[in-house]
Each structure stands twice: as C-alpha cells, then as structure tokens.
All heavy atoms as an XYZ file, in Angstrom:
762
protein
N       0.855     -1.187     -0.010
C       0.003     -0.007      0.002
C       0.888      1.245      0.008
O       1.695      1.411      0.907
C      -0.870     -0.044      1.214
C      -1.805      1.192      1.373
S      -2.880      0.952      2.773
C      -4.051      2.163      2.410
N       0.762      2.089     -1.000
C       1.622      3.267     -1.080
C       1.339      4.305      0.046
O       0.185      4.361      0.476
C       1.304      3.835     -2.451
C       0.004      3.290     -2.881
C      -0.135      2.005     -2.143
N       2.351      5.048      0.447
C       2.205      6.123      1.389
C       2.607      7.326      0.701
O       3.397      7.376     -0.203
C       3.033      5.792      2.623
C       2.513      4.614      3.363
C       3.346      4.204      4.526
N       2.937      4.986      5.715
C       3.388      4.680      6.906
N       4.168      3.665      7.093
N       2.997      5.417      7.962
N       2.059      8.461      1.161
C       2.238      9.751      0.402
C       2.737     10.793      1.363
O       2.573     10.713      2.600
C       0.939     10.135     -0.200
C       0.379      9.191     -1.186
C      -0.458      8.141     -0.902
C       0.846      9.325     -2.551
C      -0.855      7.252     -1.754
C       0.327      8.424     -3.549
C      -0.476      7.360     -3.130
O      -0.925      6.466     -4.113
N       3.316     11.782      0.802
C       3.664     13.069      1.491
C       3.087     14.194      0.666
O       2.710     14.070     -0.436
C       5.228     13.162      1.551
C       5.959     13.303      0.209
C       7.409     13.347      0.334
C       8.098     13.247     -0.986
N       9.528     13.256     -0.935
N       2.863     15.262      1.389
C       2.259     16.467      0.756
C       3.322     17.549      0.519
O       4.031     17.955      1.436
C       1.125     16.986      1.577
C       0.347     18.092      0.898
C      -0.922     18.482      1.642
O      -1.265     17.906      2.641
N      -1.614     19.507      1.150
N       3.444     17.945     -0.719
C       4.369     18.975     -1.096
C       3.634     19.960     -2.017
O       3.049     19.570     -3.018
C       5.646     18.456     -1.805
C       6.399     17.481     -0.891
C       6.521     19.612     -2.296
C       7.571     16.819     -1.483
N       3.599     21.253     -1.615
C       2.865     22.236     -2.364
C       1.489     21.821     -2.712
O       1.037     21.896     -3.887
C       3.681     22.617     -3.716
C       4.992     23.215     -3.422
O       5.138     23.945     -2.323
O       5.908     22.975     -4.217
N       0.765     21.317     -1.733
C      -0.662     20.913     -1.859
C      -0.821     19.768     -2.824
O      -1.907     19.504     -3.294
C      -1.544     22.043     -2.240
C      -1.607     23.030     -1.084
O      -1.648     22.671      0.086
N      -1.785     24.277     -1.448
N       0.184     18.993     -3.080
C       0.094     17.819     -3.916
C       0.586     16.586     -3.216
O       1.550     16.635     -2.491
C       0.942     17.977     -5.239
C       0.488     19.068     -6.187
C       1.326     19.075     -7.440
O       2.413     18.540     -7.498
N       0.787     19.654     -8.458
N      -0.167     15.504     -3.351
C       0.260     14.248     -2.753
C       1.177     13.500     -3.682
O       0.985     13.306     -4.871
C      -0.982     13.344     -2.499
C      -1.905     13.798     -1.425
C      -3.085     12.827     -1.265
C      -1.175     13.928     -0.075
N       2.288     13.225     -3.078
C       3.433     12.570     -3.855
C       3.766     11.255     -3.132
O       3.992     11.231     -1.940
C       4.648     13.480     -3.982
C       4.210     14.669     -4.710
C       5.769     12.769     -4.716
C       5.301     15.786     -4.689
N       3.900     10.167     -3.876
C       4.194      8.897     -3.260
C       5.690      8.948     -2.784
O       6.498      9.490     -3.425
C       4.053      7.771     -4.293
C       4.209      6.403     -3.699
C       3.884      5.292     -4.638
O       3.230      5.529     -5.690
O       4.235      4.179     -4.346
N       5.845      8.503     -1.535
C       7.226      8.546     -0.964
C       7.995      7.489     -1.665
O       7.518      6.398     -2.000
C       7.238      8.497      0.569
C       6.640      7.153      1.055
C       6.420      9.545      1.167
C       6.787      6.945      2.573
N       9.349      7.719     -1.656
C      10.270      6.748     -2.228
C      10.519      5.537     -1.297
O      10.144      5.604     -0.122
C      11.583      7.395     -2.554
O      12.223      7.751     -1.343
C      11.448      8.646     -3.424
N      11.130      4.545     -1.840
C      11.472      3.350     -1.016
C      12.343      3.680      0.087
O      12.159      3.204      1.231
N      13.348      4.591     -0.133
C      14.252      4.973      0.945
C      13.459      5.791      2.031
O      13.721      5.546      3.169
C      15.369      5.789      0.324
O      16.061      5.102     -0.661
C      16.342      6.291      1.405
N      12.619      6.643      1.578
C      11.809      7.460      2.561
C      10.903      6.532      3.381
O      10.792      6.730      4.546
C      10.964      8.493      1.834
C      11.818      9.681      1.216
C      10.919     10.526      0.311
O      10.043     10.055     -0.398
O      11.226     11.757      0.356
N      10.376      5.554      2.707
C       9.516      4.554      3.403
C      10.298      3.797      4.453
O       9.843      3.652      5.573
C       8.871      3.622      2.370
C       7.927      2.602      3.005
C       6.745      3.271      3.786
C       7.334      1.654      1.861
N      11.518      3.368      4.114
C      12.350      2.619      5.040
C      12.639      3.527      6.283
O      12.619      3.062      7.411
C      13.618      2.211      4.351
C      13.471      1.061      3.406
C      14.722      0.695      2.625
O      15.844      1.246      3.032
O      14.657     -0.054      1.668
N      12.986      4.772      5.956
C      13.256      5.744      7.080
C      12.105      5.990      8.003
O      12.089      5.965      9.247
C      13.802      7.071      6.555
C      15.108      6.963      5.873
C      15.539      8.209      5.121
O      14.811      9.153      5.127
O      16.680      8.220      4.629
N      10.885      6.115      7.365
C       9.729      6.318      8.138
C       9.432      5.126      8.971
O       9.052      5.201     10.137
C       8.529      6.596      7.148
C       7.144      6.747      7.751
C       7.129      7.898      8.771
C       6.100      6.885      6.718
N       9.504      3.903      8.406
C       9.232      2.741      9.117
C      10.220      2.493     10.267
O       9.836      2.026     11.327
C       9.178      1.485      8.255
C       7.998      1.497      7.245
C       8.029      0.436      6.207
O       9.097     -0.162      5.994
O       6.913      0.139      5.604
N      11.487      2.863     10.050
C      12.449      2.782     11.078
C      12.120      3.720     12.297
O      12.287      3.383     13.432
C      13.883      3.110     10.520
N      11.707      4.971     11.943
C      11.284      5.891     12.989
C      10.100      5.381     13.784
O       9.980      5.483     14.988
C      11.042      7.320     12.421
C      12.260      8.107     12.037
C      11.976      9.543     11.797
N      10.908      9.796     10.887
C      11.047      9.938      9.533
N      12.255      9.820      9.048
N      10.032     10.119      8.764
N       9.094      4.858     13.012
C       7.934      4.295     13.675
C       8.269      3.129     14.590
O       7.795      3.027     15.717
C       6.872      3.923     12.645
C       6.267      5.089     11.914
C       5.329      4.650     10.767
O       5.423      3.487     10.382
O       4.628      5.497     10.281
N       9.154      2.264     14.064
C       9.590      1.156     14.956
C      10.322      1.580     16.177
O      10.154      1.092     17.286
C      10.437      0.129     14.134
C      10.656     -1.160     14.834
C       9.363     -1.922     15.191
O       8.573     -2.074     14.310
N       9.266     -2.320     16.400
N      11.152      2.558     16.059
C      11.945      3.160     17.144
C      10.962      3.686     18.216
O      11.192      3.499     19.425
C      12.881      4.226     16.718
N       9.906      4.326     17.769
C       8.910      4.875     18.716
C       8.229      3.701     19.397
O       8.104      3.735     20.678
C       7.889      5.693     17.933
C       6.736      6.167     18.801
C       5.511      5.695     18.861
C       6.808      7.242     19.781
N       4.694      6.372     19.786
C       5.491      7.270     20.397
C       7.757      8.128     20.165
C       5.236      8.226     21.332
C       7.466      9.016     21.193
C       6.210      9.050     21.790
N       7.871      2.682     18.717
C       7.241      1.510     19.313
C       8.103      0.857     20.307
O       7.748      0.521     21.394
C       6.725      0.525     18.169
C       5.606      1.145     17.384
C       6.346     -0.773     18.837
C       5.286      0.403     16.163
N       9.392      0.694     19.896
C      10.365      0.045     20.766
C      10.656      0.801     22.027
O      11.023      0.199     23.053
C      11.701     -0.191     20.008
C      11.581     -1.141     18.821
O      10.665     -1.952     18.785
O      12.498     -1.181     17.986
N      10.438      2.121     22.054
C      10.691      2.922     23.211
C       9.485      3.069     24.111
O       9.574      3.741     25.123
N       8.406      2.366     23.851
C       7.196      2.515     24.638
C       7.445      2.107     26.084
O       6.948      2.787     27.033
C       6.047      1.664     24.021
N       8.116      0.987     26.263
C       8.392      0.509     27.696
C       9.222      1.579     28.450
O       8.848      1.874     29.563
C       9.050     -0.859     27.765
C       9.358     -1.398     29.096
C       8.069     -1.518     29.941
C      10.036     -2.748     28.952
N      10.270      2.080     27.807
C      11.052      3.046     28.424
C      10.288      4.348     28.825
O      10.446      4.865     29.891
C      12.254      3.435     27.576
C      13.291      2.369     27.483
O      13.431      1.580     28.403
O      14.014      2.363     26.498
N       9.375      4.718     27.941
C       8.567      5.920     28.253
C       7.604      5.606     29.444
O       7.458      6.455     30.280
C       7.770      6.391     26.990
C       8.617      6.995     25.919
C       7.746      7.634     24.827
N       6.822      6.695     24.210
C       7.163      5.803     23.211
N       8.398      5.749     22.803
N       6.255      5.028     22.753
N       7.030      4.447     29.435
C       6.127      4.070     30.513
C       6.908      3.973     31.836
O       6.430      4.522     32.840
C       5.433      2.740     30.162
N       8.062      3.392     31.822
C       8.839      3.285     33.059
C       9.308      4.613     33.544
O       9.280      4.910     34.766
C      10.030      2.386     32.829
C       9.735      0.842     32.709
C      10.968      0.032     32.365
C       8.929      0.321     33.882
N       9.689      5.540     32.645
C      10.047      6.840     32.982
C       8.898      7.633     33.676
O       9.092      8.393     34.572
C      10.609      7.637     31.812
C      12.009      7.178     31.464
O      12.701      6.656     32.255
N      12.358      7.443     30.240
N       7.736      7.424     33.123
C       6.533      8.113     33.726
C       6.260      7.520     35.154
O       6.006      8.328     36.088
N       6.456      6.269     35.347
C       6.265      5.720     36.668
C       7.342      6.249     37.619
O       7.072      6.567     38.818
C       6.380      4.210     36.631
C       5.186      3.457     36.042
C       5.523      1.924     35.922
C       3.961      3.614     36.797
N       8.591      6.262     37.144
C       9.698      6.817     38.012
C       9.495      8.215     38.377
O       9.826      8.628     39.529
C      11.047      6.574     37.287
C      11.467      5.093     37.155
C      12.816      4.928     36.508
N      13.056      3.535     36.319
C      13.182      2.985     35.088
N      13.015      3.699     34.034
N      13.454      1.728     34.987
N       9.008      9.047     37.447
C       8.780     10.446     37.783
C       7.744     10.582     38.885
O       8.001     11.336     39.821
C       8.271     11.168     36.549
C       9.280     11.470     35.470
O      10.510     11.260     35.812
O       8.963     11.766     34.324
N       6.665      9.815     38.761
C       5.614      9.867     39.822
C       6.184      9.338     41.124
O       5.954      9.903     42.156
C       4.360      9.072     39.390
C       3.269      9.166     40.404
C       1.977      8.552     39.940
C       0.847      8.680     41.018
N      -0.357      8.053     40.615
N       6.841      8.195     41.052
C       7.436      7.585     42.264
C       8.407      8.553     42.937
O       8.380      8.759     44.153
C       8.212      6.368     41.865
C       8.859      5.673     43.036
C      10.145      4.922     42.791
N      11.101      5.617     41.964
C      11.993      5.030     41.221
N      12.020      3.684     41.194
N      12.878      5.697     40.534
N       9.264      9.220     42.143
C      10.262     10.154     42.709
C       9.529     11.280     43.397
O      10.016     11.803     44.441
C      11.204     10.639     41.639
C      12.159      9.493     41.190
O      12.285      8.467     41.825
N      12.811      9.709     40.058
N       8.422     11.767     42.815
C       7.686     12.889     43.466
C       7.153     12.390     44.798
O       7.218     13.160     45.809
C       6.601     13.292     42.493
C       5.695     14.387     43.052
C       4.581     14.733     42.073
C       3.621     15.691     42.648
N       2.605     15.123     43.547
N       6.594     11.184     44.823
C       6.044     10.706     46.089
C       7.086     10.431     47.092
O       6.881     10.755     48.316
C       5.198      9.370     45.782
C       3.947      9.578     44.929
C       3.410      8.179     44.585
C       2.910     10.409     45.674
N       8.248      9.982     46.702
C       9.360      9.784     47.607
C       9.794     11.170     48.173
O      10.082     11.274     49.381
C      10.484      9.114     46.979
C      10.395      7.586     46.875
C      11.500      7.071     45.975
C      10.355      6.884     48.204
N       9.885     12.133     47.277
C      10.313     13.511     47.725
C       9.379     14.062     48.781
O       9.813     14.792     49.718
C      10.520     14.398     46.486
N       8.121     13.775     48.613
C       7.077     14.302     49.594
C       7.315     13.704     50.969
O       6.792     14.364     51.898
C       5.676     14.047     49.051
C       5.247     14.788     47.837
C       3.957     14.405     47.295
O       3.282     13.422     47.819
O       3.468     14.998     46.310
N       7.936     12.599     51.050
C       8.080     11.931     52.355
C       9.585     11.917     52.810
O       9.891     11.248     53.823
C       7.543     10.466     52.323
O       8.242      9.741     51.369
C       6.103     10.468     52.050
N      10.447     12.549     52.090
C      11.812     12.635     52.475
C      12.047     13.168     53.889
O      12.971     12.708     54.605
C      12.629     13.462     51.501
C      13.053     12.710     50.259
O      12.849     11.447     50.190
O      13.499     13.328     49.278
N      11.220     14.123     54.277
C      11.391     14.644     55.635
C      11.271     13.640     56.682
O      11.905     13.705     57.813
C      10.348     15.730     55.855
C       8.947     15.208     55.892
C       8.098     15.092     54.908
C       8.220     14.812     57.059
N       6.855     14.577     55.318
C       6.944     14.402     56.712
C       8.584     14.739     58.433
C       6.003     13.885     57.524
C       7.590     14.204     59.315
C       6.335     13.828     58.865
N      10.575     12.472     56.425
C      10.450     11.424     57.458
C      11.734     10.654     57.655
O      11.788      9.908     58.589
C       9.310     10.470     57.114
O       9.665      9.727     55.883
C       8.008     11.147     56.897
N      12.681     10.883     56.783
C      14.071     10.167     56.893
C      15.091     11.072     57.561
O      16.201     10.652     57.616
C      14.448      9.749     55.482
N      14.641     12.285     57.990
C      15.591     13.118     58.739
C      16.078     12.464     60.050
O      15.356     11.695     60.681
C      15.017     14.443     59.063
C      14.788     15.287     57.842
O      15.415     15.126     56.820
N      13.966     16.359     57.969
N      17.277     12.773     60.415
C      17.827     12.107     61.587
C      17.105     12.489     62.860
O      17.168     11.698     63.868
C      19.359     12.507     61.763
O      19.436     13.961     61.893
N      16.382     13.568     62.882
C      15.624     13.926     64.078
C      14.183     13.476     64.029
O      13.397     13.833     64.954
C      15.676     15.437     64.314
C      15.103     16.260     63.241
O      14.902     15.644     62.104
O      14.680     17.403     63.365
N      13.837     12.627     63.180
C      12.478     12.060     63.010
C      12.576     10.528     63.025
O      13.388      9.928     62.422
C      11.826     12.479     61.697
C      10.422     11.870     61.509
C      11.782     14.008     61.597
N      11.707      9.957     63.876
C      11.664      8.490     63.918
C      10.623      8.011     62.858
O       9.447      8.330     62.992
C      11.227      7.956     65.363
O      12.126      8.477     66.231
C      11.161      6.447     65.355
N      11.163      7.328     61.853
C      10.261      6.902     60.731
C       9.487      5.666     61.213
O      10.056      4.748     61.784
C      11.095      6.569     59.531
C      10.238      6.216     58.312
S      11.168      5.679     56.848
C      12.272      7.007     56.550
N       8.190      5.705     60.992
C       7.303      4.571     61.356
C       7.654      3.408     60.469
O       8.033      3.530     59.289
C       5.842      4.967     61.243
O       5.458      5.165     59.879
N       7.298      2.265     60.912
C       7.431      1.061     60.052
C       6.524      1.161     58.811
O       6.924      0.702     57.722
C       7.157     -0.247     60.850
C       7.514     -1.492     60.138
C       8.962     -1.623     59.769
O       9.798     -1.109     60.567
O       9.286     -2.180     58.709
N       5.333      1.670     58.985
C       4.419      1.852     57.787
C       5.034      2.799     56.795
O       4.971      2.510     55.587
C       3.097      2.359     58.293
N       5.657      3.884     57.196
C       6.330      4.777     56.270
C       7.538      4.120     55.607
O       7.737      4.255     54.378
C       6.744      6.035     56.927
C       7.317      7.093     56.035
S       6.208      7.578     54.657
C       5.086      8.599     55.511
N       8.288      3.340     56.395
C       9.449      2.670     55.815
C       9.048      1.678     54.778
O       9.584      1.595     53.658
C      10.192      1.899     56.979
C      11.509      1.263     56.582
C      12.296      0.733     57.752
N      12.816      1.819     58.527
C      12.464      2.106     59.777
N      11.545      1.362     60.385
N      12.961      3.086     60.495
N       7.950      0.923     55.054
C       7.395     -0.064     54.087
C       6.906      0.692     52.857
O       7.137      0.281     51.713
C       6.245     -0.859     54.693
O       6.795     -1.571     55.848
C       5.617     -1.814     53.746
N       6.157      1.794     53.005
C       5.623      2.537     51.914
C       6.752      3.025     50.993
O       6.672      2.876     49.757
C       4.819      3.793     52.417
C       4.492      4.778     51.374
C       3.479      4.585     50.461
C       5.093      6.038     51.376
C       3.090      5.522     49.605
C       4.724      7.037     50.534
C       3.755      6.724     49.554
O       3.395      7.724     48.647
N       7.776      3.594     51.566
C       8.867      4.111     50.809
C       9.682      3.000     50.034
O      10.040      3.124     48.877
C       9.862      4.915     51.664
C       9.220      6.247     52.118
C      10.133      7.046     53.076
N      11.452      7.221     52.579
C      11.845      8.288     51.806
N      10.958      9.146     51.374
N      13.103      8.422     51.426
N       9.781      1.839     50.691
C      10.421      0.676     50.100
C       9.556      0.210     48.869
O      10.100     -0.138     47.827
C      10.742     -0.462     51.041
C      11.565     -1.548     50.413
C      12.903     -1.088     49.979
O      13.661     -0.430     50.707
N      13.238     -1.369     48.725
N       8.247      0.129     49.075
C       7.334     -0.298     48.013
C       7.450      0.669     46.791
O       7.410      0.227     45.703
C       5.883     -0.409     48.461
C       5.684     -1.555     49.373
C       4.278     -1.548     50.013
O       3.537     -0.560     49.859
O       3.951     -2.542     50.709
N       7.592      1.916     47.064
C       7.757      2.844     45.979
C       9.064      2.628     45.249
O       9.089      2.643     43.993
C       7.751      4.380     46.493
C       6.401      4.940     46.914
C       6.583      6.282     47.570
C       5.417      4.955     45.782
N      10.144      2.436     46.045
C      11.416      2.210     45.374
C      11.445      0.886     44.551
O      12.104      0.816     43.520
C      12.621      2.121     46.383
C      12.911      3.519     46.934
C      14.139      3.470     47.785
N      14.036      2.695     49.048
C      13.569      3.184     50.173
N      13.171      4.449     50.220
N      13.457      2.430     51.250
N      10.679     -0.085     44.902
C      10.607     -1.383     44.261
C       9.598     -1.436     43.160
O       9.468     -2.441     42.390
C      10.244     -2.519     45.298
C      11.356     -2.710     46.295
O      12.472     -2.265     46.045
O      11.050     -3.363     47.381
N       8.884     -0.342     42.926
C       7.697     -0.269     42.045
C       7.966     -0.798     40.620
O       7.239     -1.487     39.999
C       7.223      1.162     41.957
C       5.780      1.325     41.506
C       4.796      0.836     42.497
C       5.581      2.884     41.346
N       9.129     -0.437     40.057
C       9.382     -0.787     38.730
C      10.235     -2.100     38.541
O      10.442     -2.551     37.384
C      10.186      0.350     37.924
O      11.380      0.627     38.640
C       9.307      1.623     37.868
N      10.570     -2.740     39.616
C      11.342     -3.973     39.549
C      10.540     -5.005     38.788
O       9.377     -5.294     39.141
C      11.699     -4.461     40.903
C      12.762     -3.584     41.639
O      13.214     -2.735     40.968
N      12.955     -3.850     42.836
N      11.136     -5.655     37.866
C      10.529     -6.773     37.144
C       9.541     -6.495     36.143
O       8.985     -7.363     35.466
N       9.302     -5.193     35.801
C       8.407     -4.818     34.744
C       9.114     -4.943     33.433
O      10.105     -4.349     33.190
C       7.889     -3.386     34.960
C       7.141     -3.080     36.238
C       6.710     -1.624     36.352
C       5.919     -3.976     36.401
N       8.493     -5.716     32.518
C       9.056     -6.008     31.203
C       8.179     -5.736     30.048
O       8.643     -5.763     28.934
C       9.541     -7.459     31.106
O       8.426     -8.332     31.347
C      10.604     -7.793     32.135
N       6.977     -5.274     30.320
C       6.093     -4.933     29.214
C       5.339     -3.619     29.560
O       5.171     -3.224     30.745
C       4.991     -6.000     28.998
O       4.112     -6.096     30.119
C       5.683     -7.383     28.765
N       4.868     -3.005     28.502
C       4.076     -1.748     28.718
C       2.810     -2.062     29.480
O       2.356     -1.286     30.322
C       3.724     -1.153     27.324
C       2.818      0.079     27.491
C       4.994     -0.694     26.631
N       2.187     -3.220     29.181
C       0.992     -3.612     29.920
C       1.168     -3.707     31.435
O       0.385     -3.250     32.180
C       0.392     -4.924     29.344
C      -0.033     -4.847     27.898
C       1.029     -4.784     26.860
O       2.217     -5.191     27.138
O       0.726     -4.337     25.692
N       2.304     -4.312     31.748
C       2.601     -4.414     33.227
C       2.786     -2.994     33.803
O       2.349     -2.741     34.908
C       3.928     -5.175     33.399
C       3.706     -6.657     33.168
C       5.090     -7.403     33.236
O       6.131     -6.852     32.973
N       5.061     -8.680     33.652
N       3.505     -2.158     33.105
C       3.761     -0.742     33.558
C       2.483     -0.022     33.749
O       2.295      0.692     34.677
C       4.776     -0.052     32.650
N       1.581     -0.203     32.758
C       0.273      0.516     32.811
C      -0.658      0.000     33.913
O      -1.574      0.655     34.350
C      -0.468      0.432     31.481
C       0.256      1.245     30.396
O       0.992      2.179     30.724
N      -0.025      0.891     29.155
N      -0.363     -1.254     34.412
C      -1.233     -1.854     35.435
C      -0.731     -1.614     36.862
O      -1.342     -2.098     37.792
C      -1.311     -3.352     35.158
N       0.397     -0.922     36.961
C       0.989     -0.666     38.352
C       0.016      0.103     39.178
O      -0.590      1.084     38.786
C       2.328      0.104     38.209
C       2.741      0.643     39.534
C       3.394     -0.802     37.638
N      -0.083     -0.321     40.450
C      -0.904      0.357     41.488
C       0.051      0.852     42.497
O       0.845      0.130     43.097
C      -1.956     -0.619     42.080
C      -2.729      0.151     43.194
C      -2.867     -1.125     41.035
N       0.018      2.141     42.678
C       0.934      2.766     43.685
C       0.417      2.464     45.102
O      -0.763      2.407     45.284
C       0.997      4.249     43.504
C       1.901      4.696     42.345
C       1.436      4.690     41.036
C       3.192      5.142     42.598
C       2.298      5.024     39.995
C       4.002      5.495     41.602
C       3.594      5.460     40.293
N       1.395      2.256     46.020
C       0.969      1.995     47.363
C       0.258      3.217     47.982
O       0.531      4.326     47.571
C       2.258      1.658     48.086
C       3.382      2.310     47.259
C       2.818      2.281     45.837
N      -0.468      2.967     49.029
C      -1.139      4.050     49.719
C      -0.245      4.608     50.781
O       0.321      3.881     51.608
C      -2.464      3.520     50.397
O      -3.228      2.916     49.351
C      -3.235      4.630     51.066
N      -0.159      5.910     50.823
C       0.682      6.617     51.775
C       0.023      6.459     53.179
O      -1.159      6.753     53.357
C       0.771      8.068     51.425
C       1.761      8.905     52.269
C       1.769     10.302     51.735
C       2.532     11.272     52.612
N       2.467     12.634     52.061
N       0.829      6.068     54.131
C       0.326      5.924     55.540
C      -0.080      7.263     56.212
O       0.426      8.265     55.760
C       1.390      5.211     56.276
C       2.623      5.370     55.481
C       2.206      5.691     54.091
C-alpha cells in the first residue's frame, strides 16, 4: 500500500528509501514504549518519595508503615518488562 507526502498541496508517493526511514522511526517509537512508561512511573514515584523525604531526617523516627511505603515505591518498577505491566501498576497508599 503506497504512502504519500504532501508537497505544495500535492500528494506525492514517498520513495522506497523514505519509506524505510519512516518505518524505522515508527519502529523506534514503538520500541521505546516501555522506556517511556517506566520513566513516567519513575517520575511519579520520585515525586511521592520526595514528599516523604522529611520522614527520613535524623531527628524524626520513621514509622514502620512509612518505611514499608517508601520501600514499595522504590521497588515499584522492579521486574516490569512490558508496557501492559507498567500501565497496570498500582501505587501503594501513603500511611
């Protein structure tokens, strides 16, 4: 099935080389889906960890519930190998 580009309001069939380049870019985008999903999870996780960093100060006694929560956040992306798994992640509830 031919693909086209628009130049000066005219549809022109793209060349074989252009098609290869386009397909390579599309595949690269698809291949990066897991990395993008994991980066999104890490961004949210890092924000949640930062919100509770004060509980790790030397003059504060961290509760076991908070220690568990923070560890669950740090372990959140461990073992995720598919976009579907990343999209199904449930963040722990802050104590």
